[in-house]
mmCIF file of the N, C-alpha and C atoms, coordinates in Angstrom:
data_MODEL
# 
_entry.id   MODEL 
# 
loop_
_atom_site.group_PDB 
_atom_site.id 
_atom_site.type_symbol 
_atom_site.label_atom_id 
_atom_site.label_alt_id 
_atom_site.label_comp_id 
_atom_site.label_asym_id 
_atom_site.label_entity_id 
_atom_site.label_seq_id 
_atom_site.pdbx_PDB_ins_code 
_atom_site.Cartn_x 
_atom_site.Cartn_y 
_atom_site.Cartn_z 
_atom_site.occupancy 
_atom_site.B_iso_or_equiv 
_atom_site.pdbx_formal_charge 
_atom_site.auth_seq_id 
_atom_site.auth_comp_id 
_atom_site.auth_asym_id 
_atom_site.auth_atom_id 
_atom_site.pdbx_PDB_model_num 
ATOM 1   N N  . ILE A 1 1  ? 102.174 119.767 104.822 1.00 0.00 ? 1  ILE A N  1 
ATOM 2   C CA . ILE A 1 1  ? 103.297 120.118 104.450 1.00 0.00 ? 1  ILE A CA 1 
ATOM 3   C C  . ILE A 1 1  ? 104.106 118.648 103.572 1.00 0.00 ? 1  ILE A C  1 
ATOM 4   N N  . PHE A 1 2  ? 104.773 118.492 102.412 1.00 0.00 ? 2  PHE A N  1 
ATOM 5   C CA . PHE A 1 2  ? 105.867 117.984 102.418 1.00 0.00 ? 2  PHE A CA 1 
ATOM 6   C C  . PHE A 1 2  ? 106.981 118.398 101.769 1.00 0.00 ? 2  PHE A C  1 
ATOM 7   N N  . PRO A 1 3  ? 108.060 118.610 103.153 1.00 0.00 ? 3  PRO A N  1 
ATOM 8   C CA . PRO A 1 3  ? 108.601 119.168 102.046 1.00 0.00 ? 3  PRO A CA 1 
ATOM 9   C C  . PRO A 1 3  ? 109.825 119.085 101.117 1.00 0.00 ? 3  PRO A C  1 
ATOM 10  N N  . ILE A 1 4  ? 109.995 117.212 101.268 1.00 0.00 ? 4  ILE A N  1 
ATOM 11  C CA . ILE A 1 4  ? 110.662 116.195 99.810  1.00 0.00 ? 4  ILE A CA 1 
ATOM 12  C C  . ILE A 1 4  ? 110.128 116.101 98.188  1.00 0.00 ? 4  ILE A C  1 
ATOM 13  N N  . LYS A 1 5  ? 108.699 116.497 98.646  1.00 0.00 ? 5  LYS A N  1 
ATOM 14  C CA . LYS A 1 5  ? 107.812 115.956 97.220  1.00 0.00 ? 5  LYS A CA 1 
ATOM 15  C C  . LYS A 1 5  ? 108.395 115.703 96.167  1.00 0.00 ? 5  LYS A C  1 
ATOM 16  N N  . TYR A 1 6  ? 109.351 117.091 96.371  1.00 0.00 ? 6  TYR A N  1 
ATOM 17  C CA . TYR A 1 6  ? 109.640 117.702 94.640  1.00 0.00 ? 6  TYR A CA 1 
ATOM 18  C C  . TYR A 1 6  ? 110.913 117.493 94.269  1.00 0.00 ? 6  TYR A C  1 
ATOM 19  N N  . TRP A 1 7  ? 111.570 116.216 95.474  1.00 0.00 ? 7  TRP A N  1 
ATOM 20  C CA . TRP A 1 7  ? 112.756 116.097 95.349  1.00 0.00 ? 7  TRP A CA 1 
ATOM 21  C C  . TRP A 1 7  ? 112.956 115.074 94.275  1.00 0.00 ? 7  TRP A C  1 
ATOM 22  N N  . SER A 1 8  ? 114.155 115.140 93.553  1.00 0.00 ? 8  SER A N  1 
ATOM 23  C CA . SER A 1 8  ? 114.975 114.295 92.933  1.00 0.00 ? 8  SER A CA 1 
ATOM 24  C C  . SER A 1 8  ? 115.134 112.604 93.768  1.00 0.00 ? 8  SER A C  1 
ATOM 25  N N  . GLY A 1 9  ? 115.372 111.840 93.326  1.00 0.00 ? 9  GLY A N  1 
ATOM 26  C CA . GLY A 1 9  ? 115.603 110.176 93.907  1.00 0.00 ? 9  GLY A CA 1 
ATOM 27  C C  . GLY A 1 9  ? 117.307 110.744 94.379  1.00 0.00 ? 9  GLY A C  1 
ATOM 28  N N  . CYS A 1 10 ? 117.573 111.184 93.434  1.00 0.00 ? 10 CYS A N  1 
ATOM 29  C CA . CYS A 1 10 ? 119.354 111.175 93.544  1.00 0.00 ? 10 CYS A CA 1 
ATOM 30  C C  . CYS A 1 10 ? 119.676 112.467 95.483  1.00 0.00 ? 10 CYS A C  1 
ATOM 31  N N  . ALA A 1 11 ? 118.551 113.228 94.694  1.00 0.00 ? 11 ALA A N  1 
ATOM 32  C CA . ALA A 1 11 ? 118.224 114.638 95.778  1.00 0.00 ? 11 ALA A CA 1 
ATOM 33  C C  . ALA A 1 11 ? 118.218 113.569 97.756  1.00 0.00 ? 11 ALA A C  1 
ATOM 34  N N  . VAL A 1 12 ? 117.591 113.220 97.269  1.00 0.00 ? 12 VAL A N  1 
ATOM 35  C CA . VAL A 1 12 ? 116.620 112.230 98.627  1.00 0.00 ? 12 VAL A CA 1 
ATOM 36  C C  . VAL A 1 12 ? 117.796 111.702 98.983  1.00 0.00 ? 12 VAL A C  1 
ATOM 37  N N  . GLN A 1 13 ? 118.339 110.960 97.904  1.00 0.00 ? 13 GLN A N  1 
ATOM 38  C CA . GLN A 1 13 ? 120.011 109.826 98.591  1.00 0.00 ? 13 GLN A CA 1 
ATOM 39  C C  . GLN A 1 13 ? 121.549 110.956 98.739  1.00 0.00 ? 13 GLN A C  1 
ATOM 40  N N  . LEU A 1 14 ? 121.432 111.596 98.305  1.00 0.00 ? 14 LEU A N  1 
ATOM 41  C CA . LEU A 1 14 ? 122.185 112.717 98.871  1.00 0.00 ? 14 LEU A CA 1 
ATOM 42  C C  . LEU A 1 14 ? 121.950 113.413 99.970  1.00 0.00 ? 14 LEU A C  1 
ATOM 43  N N  . TYR A 1 15 ? 120.761 113.331 100.954 1.00 0.00 ? 15 TYR A N  1 
ATOM 44  C CA . TYR A 1 15 ? 120.307 114.123 101.646 1.00 0.00 ? 15 TYR A CA 1 
ATOM 45  C C  . TYR A 1 15 ? 120.654 113.108 102.867 1.00 0.00 ? 15 TYR A C  1 
ATOM 46  N N  . ILE A 1 16 ? 120.546 111.672 102.398 1.00 0.00 ? 16 ILE A N  1 
ATOM 47  C CA . ILE A 1 16 ? 120.701 110.678 102.993 1.00 0.00 ? 16 ILE A CA 1 
ATOM 48  C C  . ILE A 1 16 ? 122.266 111.068 103.801 1.00 0.00 ? 16 ILE A C  1 
ATOM 49  N N  . LEU A 1 17 ? 123.314 111.115 102.563 1.00 0.00 ? 17 LEU A N  1 
ATOM 50  C CA . LEU A 1 17 ? 124.278 110.142 102.954 1.00 0.00 ? 17 LEU A CA 1 
ATOM 51  C C  . LEU A 1 17 ? 125.576 111.364 103.343 1.00 0.00 ? 17 LEU A C  1 
ATOM 52  N N  . MET A 1 18 ? 124.492 112.667 103.100 1.00 0.00 ? 18 MET A N  1 
ATOM 53  C CA . MET A 1 18 ? 125.380 114.210 103.807 1.00 0.00 ? 18 MET A CA 1 
ATOM 54  C C  . MET A 1 18 ? 125.120 114.101 105.062 1.00 0.00 ? 18 MET A C  1 
ATOM 55  N N  . ASN A 1 19 ? 123.983 113.431 105.481 1.00 0.00 ? 19 ASN A N  1 
ATOM 56  C CA . ASN A 1 19 ? 123.714 113.465 107.141 1.00 0.00 ? 19 ASN A CA 1 
ATOM 57  C C  . ASN A 1 19 ? 123.506 112.580 107.939 1.00 0.00 ? 19 ASN A C  1 
ATOM 58  N N  . ASN A 1 20 ? 123.800 111.022 107.013 1.00 0.00 ? 20 ASN A N  1 
ATOM 59  C CA . ASN A 1 20 ? 124.676 110.193 107.479 1.00 0.00 ? 20 ASN A CA 1 
ATOM 60  C C  . ASN A 1 20 ? 123.217 109.582 108.708 1.00 0.00 ? 20 ASN A C  1 
ATOM 61  N N  . LEU A 1 21 ? 122.055 109.527 107.545 1.00 0.00 ? 21 LEU A N  1 
ATOM 62  C CA . LEU A 1 21 ? 121.119 109.195 107.903 1.00 0.00 ? 21 LEU A CA 1 
ATOM 63  C C  . LEU A 1 21 ? 120.351 107.327 108.277 1.00 0.00 ? 21 LEU A C  1 
ATOM 64  N N  . LYS A 1 22 ? 119.712 106.874 109.160 1.00 0.00 ? 22 LYS A N  1 
ATOM 65  C CA . LYS A 1 22 ? 120.219 105.700 108.935 1.00 0.00 ? 22 LYS A CA 1 
ATOM 66  C C  . LYS A 1 22 ? 118.827 105.455 107.581 1.00 0.00 ? 22 LYS A C  1 
ATOM 67  N N  . LEU A 1 23 ? 118.764 103.851 107.042 1.00 0.00 ? 23 LEU A N  1 
ATOM 68  C CA . LEU A 1 23 ? 117.678 103.624 106.485 1.00 0.00 ? 23 LEU A CA 1 
ATOM 69  C C  . LEU A 1 23 ? 116.811 102.424 107.739 1.00 0.00 ? 23 LEU A C  1 
ATOM 70  N N  . HIS A 1 24 ? 115.787 102.313 106.951 1.00 0.00 ? 24 HIS A N  1 
ATOM 71  C CA . HIS A 1 24 ? 115.284 101.108 107.270 1.00 0.00 ? 24 HIS A CA 1 
ATOM 72  C C  . HIS A 1 24 ? 115.868 99.599  106.003 1.00 0.00 ? 24 HIS A C  1 
ATOM 73  N N  . PRO A 1 25 ? 115.566 99.064  107.323 1.00 0.00 ? 25 PRO A N  1 
ATOM 74  C CA . PRO A 1 25 ? 116.455 97.116  106.929 1.00 0.00 ? 25 PRO A CA 1 
ATOM 75  C C  . PRO A 1 25 ? 115.555 96.742  105.861 1.00 0.00 ? 25 PRO A C  1 
ATOM 76  N N  . LEU A 1 26 ? 114.997 96.890  105.578 1.00 0.00 ? 26 LEU A N  1 
ATOM 77  C CA . LEU A 1 26 ? 114.507 96.667  104.252 1.00 0.00 ? 26 LEU A CA 1 
ATOM 78  C C  . LEU A 1 26 ? 114.864 97.300  102.858 1.00 0.00 ? 26 LEU A C  1 
ATOM 79  N N  . TYR A 1 27 ? 115.519 98.159  103.141 1.00 0.00 ? 27 TYR A N  1 
ATOM 80  C CA . TYR A 1 27 ? 115.866 99.188  101.518 1.00 0.00 ? 27 TYR A CA 1 
ATOM 81  C C  . TYR A 1 27 ? 117.793 98.506  100.977 1.00 0.00 ? 27 TYR A C  1 
ATOM 82  N N  . TYR A 1 28 ? 117.815 97.755  102.368 1.00 0.00 ? 28 TYR A N  1 
ATOM 83  C CA . TYR A 1 28 ? 119.481 96.913  102.123 1.00 0.00 ? 28 TYR A CA 1 
ATOM 84  C C  . TYR A 1 28 ? 118.941 95.431  100.804 1.00 0.00 ? 28 TYR A C  1 
ATOM 85  N N  . GLU A 1 29 ? 117.411 95.327  101.381 1.00 0.00 ? 29 GLU A N  1 
ATOM 86  C CA . GLU A 1 29 ? 117.312 94.466  100.884 1.00 0.00 ? 29 GLU A CA 1 
ATOM 87  C C  . GLU A 1 29 ? 116.739 94.220  99.344  1.00 0.00 ? 29 GLU A C  1 
ATOM 88  N N  . GLY A 1 30 ? 117.280 95.333  98.770  1.00 0.00 ? 30 GLY A N  1 
ATOM 89  C CA . GLY A 1 30 ? 116.133 95.932  97.230  1.00 0.00 ? 30 GLY A CA 1 
ATOM 90  C C  . GLY A 1 30 ? 115.035 96.519  97.330  1.00 0.00 ? 30 GLY A C  1 
ATOM 91  N N  . PHE A 1 31 ? 114.677 96.901  98.459  1.00 0.00 ? 31 PHE A N  1 
ATOM 92  C CA . PHE A 1 31 ? 113.126 97.991  98.006  1.00 0.00 ? 31 PHE A CA 1 
ATOM 93  C C  . PHE A 1 31 ? 113.794 98.883  97.999  1.00 0.00 ? 31 PHE A C  1 
ATOM 94  N N  . TYR A 1 32 ? 113.035 99.832  97.312  1.00 0.00 ? 32 TYR A N  1 
ATOM 95  C CA . TYR A 1 32 ? 113.282 101.040 97.203  1.00 0.00 ? 32 TYR A CA 1 
ATOM 96  C C  . TYR A 1 32 ? 112.562 102.263 97.469  1.00 0.00 ? 32 TYR A C  1 
ATOM 97  N N  . ARG A 1 33 ? 110.985 101.631 97.514  1.00 0.00 ? 33 ARG A N  1 
ATOM 98  C CA . ARG A 1 33 ? 110.670 102.785 98.752  1.00 0.00 ? 33 ARG A CA 1 
ATOM 99  C C  . ARG A 1 33 ? 109.456 101.787 99.823  1.00 0.00 ? 33 ARG A C  1 
ATOM 100 N N  . LEU A 1 34 ? 108.864 101.995 100.988 1.00 0.00 ? 34 LEU A N  1 
ATOM 101 C CA . LEU A 1 34 ? 108.311 101.256 101.797 1.00 0.00 ? 34 LEU A CA 1 
ATOM 102 C C  . LEU A 1 34 ? 107.068 101.905 101.592 1.00 0.00 ? 34 LEU A C  1 
ATOM 103 N N  . GLY A 1 35 ? 106.291 101.108 101.863 1.00 0.00 ? 35 GLY A N  1 
ATOM 104 C CA . GLY A 1 35 ? 104.775 101.876 102.206 1.00 0.00 ? 35 GLY A CA 1 
ATOM 105 C C  . GLY A 1 35 ? 103.764 100.665 102.181 1.00 0.00 ? 35 GLY A C  1 
ATOM 106 N N  . CYS A 1 36 ? 102.525 100.152 102.562 1.00 0.00 ? 36 CYS A N  1 
ATOM 107 C CA . CYS A 1 36 ? 101.821 99.278  102.790 1.00 0.00 ? 36 CYS A CA 1 
ATOM 108 C C  . CYS A 1 36 ? 101.947 97.811  101.974 1.00 0.00 ? 36 CYS A C  1 
ATOM 109 N N  . THR A 1 37 ? 102.059 96.629  101.619 1.00 0.00 ? 37 THR A N  1 
ATOM 110 C CA . THR A 1 37 ? 101.833 95.061  101.579 1.00 0.00 ? 37 THR A CA 1 
ATOM 111 C C  . THR A 1 37 ? 100.710 94.875  100.362 1.00 0.00 ? 37 THR A C  1 
ATOM 112 N N  . ILE A 1 38 ? 99.673  95.680  100.288 1.00 0.00 ? 38 ILE A N  1 
ATOM 113 C CA . ILE A 1 38 ? 98.851  95.235  99.372  1.00 0.00 ? 38 ILE A CA 1 
ATOM 114 C C  . ILE A 1 38 ? 98.474  96.236  98.730  1.00 0.00 ? 38 ILE A C  1 
ATOM 115 N N  . CYS A 1 39 ? 99.215  97.159  98.106  1.00 0.00 ? 39 CYS A N  1 
ATOM 116 C CA . CYS A 1 39 ? 99.894  99.243  97.589  1.00 0.00 ? 39 CYS A CA 1 
ATOM 117 C C  . CYS A 1 39 ? 98.764  98.019  96.484  1.00 0.00 ? 39 CYS A C  1 
ATOM 118 N N  . PRO A 1 40 ? 98.271  98.256  95.583  1.00 0.00 ? 40 PRO A N  1 
ATOM 119 C CA . PRO A 1 40 ? 98.134  98.059  94.770  1.00 0.00 ? 40 PRO A CA 1 
ATOM 120 C C  . PRO A 1 40 ? 99.253  98.611  92.483  1.00 0.00 ? 40 PRO A C  1 
ATOM 121 N N  . SER A 1 41 ? 100.518 99.182  94.061  1.00 0.00 ? 41 SER A N  1 
ATOM 122 C CA . SER A 1 41 ? 101.105 100.158 93.046  1.00 0.00 ? 41 SER A CA 1 
ATOM 123 C C  . SER A 1 41 ? 103.263 99.222  93.173  1.00 0.00 ? 41 SER A C  1 
ATOM 124 N N  . LEU A 1 42 ? 102.781 97.730  94.203  1.00 0.00 ? 42 LEU A N  1 
ATOM 125 C CA . LEU A 1 42 ? 103.988 96.878  94.561  1.00 0.00 ? 42 LEU A CA 1 
ATOM 126 C C  . LEU A 1 42 ? 104.107 96.106  93.358  1.00 0.00 ? 42 LEU A C  1 
ATOM 127 N N  . SER A 1 43 ? 105.099 97.077  92.860  1.00 0.00 ? 43 SER A N  1 
ATOM 128 C CA . SER A 1 43 ? 106.101 95.366  91.390  1.00 0.00 ? 43 SER A CA 1 
ATOM 129 C C  . SER A 1 43 ? 105.980 94.519  92.329  1.00 0.00 ? 43 SER A C  1 
ATOM 130 N N  . GLU A 1 44 ? 105.759 93.710  90.822  1.00 0.00 ? 44 GLU A N  1 
ATOM 131 C CA . GLU A 1 44 ? 106.054 92.021  91.350  1.00 0.00 ? 44 GLU A CA 1 
ATOM 132 C C  . GLU A 1 44 ? 108.154 92.116  92.155  1.00 0.00 ? 44 GLU A C  1 
ATOM 133 N N  . TRP A 1 45 ? 108.023 91.982  91.108  1.00 0.00 ? 45 TRP A N  1 
ATOM 134 C CA . TRP A 1 45 ? 110.019 92.728  92.118  1.00 0.00 ? 45 TRP A CA 1 
ATOM 135 C C  . TRP A 1 45 ? 109.635 92.645  94.014  1.00 0.00 ? 45 TRP A C  1 
ATOM 136 N N  . GLU A 1 46 ? 108.974 93.886  94.004  1.00 0.00 ? 46 GLU A N  1 
ATOM 137 C CA . GLU A 1 46 ? 108.849 94.005  95.826  1.00 0.00 ? 46 GLU A CA 1 
ATOM 138 C C  . GLU A 1 46 ? 107.901 92.896  95.652  1.00 0.00 ? 46 GLU A C  1 
ATOM 139 N N  . ARG A 1 47 ? 106.776 92.589  95.143  1.00 0.00 ? 47 ARG A N  1 
ATOM 140 C CA . ARG A 1 47 ? 106.330 90.924  95.736  1.00 0.00 ? 47 ARG A CA 1 
ATOM 141 C C  . ARG A 1 47 ? 106.773 90.216  95.526  1.00 0.00 ? 47 ARG A C  1 
ATOM 142 N N  . SER A 1 48 ? 107.553 89.490  94.683  1.00 0.00 ? 48 SER A N  1 
ATOM 143 C CA . SER A 1 48 ? 108.602 88.237  95.592  1.00 0.00 ? 48 SER A CA 1 
ATOM 144 C C  . SER A 1 48 ? 109.983 88.390  96.319  1.00 0.00 ? 48 SER A C  1 
ATOM 145 N N  . LEU A 1 49 ? 110.490 89.771  96.217  1.00 0.00 ? 49 LEU A N  1 
ATOM 146 C CA . LEU A 1 49 ? 111.421 90.102  97.697  1.00 0.00 ? 49 LEU A CA 1 
ATOM 147 C C  . LEU A 1 49 ? 110.594 90.986  99.326  1.00 0.00 ? 49 LEU A C  1 
ATOM 148 N N  . LEU A 1 50 ? 109.510 90.340  99.133  1.00 0.00 ? 50 LEU A N  1 
ATOM 149 C CA . LEU A 1 50 ? 108.649 90.819  99.841  1.00 0.00 ? 50 LEU A CA 1 
ATOM 150 C C  . LEU A 1 50 ? 107.886 89.032  100.830 1.00 0.00 ? 50 LEU A C  1 
ATOM 151 N N  . ARG A 1 51 ? 107.664 88.724  99.624  1.00 0.00 ? 51 ARG A N  1 
ATOM 152 C CA . ARG A 1 51 ? 107.714 86.586  99.588  1.00 0.00 ? 51 ARG A CA 1 
ATOM 153 C C  . ARG A 1 51 ? 108.745 86.038  100.250 1.00 0.00 ? 51 ARG A C  1 
ATOM 154 N N  . SER A 1 52 ? 109.920 86.019  100.157 1.00 0.00 ? 52 SER A N  1 
ATOM 155 C CA . SER A 1 52 ? 111.073 85.279  100.718 1.00 0.00 ? 52 SER A CA 1 
ATOM 156 C C  . SER A 1 52 ? 111.533 86.025  101.425 1.00 0.00 ? 52 SER A C  1 
ATOM 157 N N  . ILE A 1 53 ? 111.453 87.725  102.101 1.00 0.00 ? 53 ILE A N  1 
ATOM 158 C CA . ILE A 1 53 ? 111.405 87.777  103.500 1.00 0.00 ? 53 ILE A CA 1 
ATOM 159 C C  . ILE A 1 53 ? 111.005 87.346  104.779 1.00 0.00 ? 53 ILE A C  1 
ATOM 160 N N  . THR A 1 54 ? 109.787 86.936  103.958 1.00 0.00 ? 54 THR A N  1 
ATOM 161 C CA . THR A 1 54 ? 109.436 86.398  105.370 1.00 0.00 ? 54 THR A CA 1 
ATOM 162 C C  . THR A 1 54 ? 109.433 84.649  105.325 1.00 0.00 ? 54 THR A C  1 
ATOM 163 N N  . GLN A 1 55 ? 108.764 84.584  104.252 1.00 0.00 ? 55 GLN A N  1 
ATOM 164 C CA . GLN A 1 55 ? 109.528 83.558  104.930 1.00 0.00 ? 55 GLN A CA 1 
ATOM 165 C C  . GLN A 1 55 ? 110.892 82.694  105.481 1.00 0.00 ? 55 GLN A C  1 
ATOM 166 N N  . HIS A 1 56 ? 112.066 83.543  105.994 1.00 0.00 ? 56 HIS A N  1 
ATOM 167 C CA . HIS A 1 56 ? 112.903 83.263  106.834 1.00 0.00 ? 56 HIS A CA 1 
ATOM 168 C C  . HIS A 1 56 ? 112.583 83.763  108.395 1.00 0.00 ? 56 HIS A C  1 
# 
């Protein structure tokens, strides 16, 4: 069962805000989703963010 599978991004963000949920720190670094680092759908922007974060 995936209760939020069909929610829009806006609905997810509203739920997070309304319920005062904490986000993973990588969201504050510019990521909009989290998953494995070798994901074939990882965008070049996410790859560059990942490289810059792991170099620090």
